[in-house]
N, C-alpha and C positions, 0 to 999 in steps of 0.2 A: 403377412398379417397373422399375428398369433392371437389366439383367444384364450384368455385365462379364465378358468372356472374356479370360482371361490366358493367353498362350502362353508357357509355361515349359518349357524342355527337360527331358526325362525323364532324371534322373540316378539310377542304381542303384549304390550304393556297395558292396554285397555281391556278390562274384563268383559265388557259387552262385545267387543270385536273378537276376543278370544272365544266367547260362547258362540258367536255367529260362525266363526271358522270351524269350530268343532261340530256344529250342527250341519254345516255344509259337508264336512268330511263324512259324517254318518249318512246323510241323504244320498250323496253320490258314491258312497262306498270307496272313498279314496284311501290309499294305504297310509298316507301320512298327512299331517296338517299342511305341510308345504305344498303337497300335490293338490289339496283342496283349495288353498288360497290361489295357487297358480291357475287352476281351472276356472275359479270364480272371476279372477282378474281378466283372463282371456275372454270369457263370455261377455263381461262388461265392456271390454274394448270392442268386441265385435258388434255389440248392441249399439254402443255410442257411435260407431262409424256409420251405422245405417240410418241414423236419425237425420231427417231433412229439416233444416231450420224453418221456422214459421215464415220468415220473410221470403224464403225460396218457394214454399208451398203457395203463399199468397201470390207471388209473382207468376207462378205457373197458371193459376186460375185467371189472373188478369190477362196474361198472354192468350189463353184459350178464348176468353171473352172477346178480346180485341180481334182475334182471327175470325169471329163471326161477321165482322163488317161493321160499318157505321150505323148508328141509330137513325131511324127515320122519325122525326118529330111529327110528321103528318099522318102517321098510321092511325087508322080508326079501329081501335081495339074492339069495340062493340061489333062492328061488321066482321072483323077477323074471327072473333069467337063464334058469332052467329053462323058464319060459313063453315067453321071447323065442326060445329055441332049440328050443322044442317038445320038450323032453326032461325027464326027471325020474326 
């Protein structure tokens, strides 16, 4: 397997994107604009990979709740809380 490395100049047509790239370059003290863009893209990819989708977070909560056991519709909450607070 051969890996070809192609050196193509970085061309950013959008002025706002160019300004953002230059700002990142200054902040992270990157030697080149390409290095700044590479670093920013790598960080964004790492961040995106760590995001747990909402449906998965909800499923985790539902599973933890289900693991507590079935609900008891005959629970007397007043008695429960009175006993918990030692009052009545």
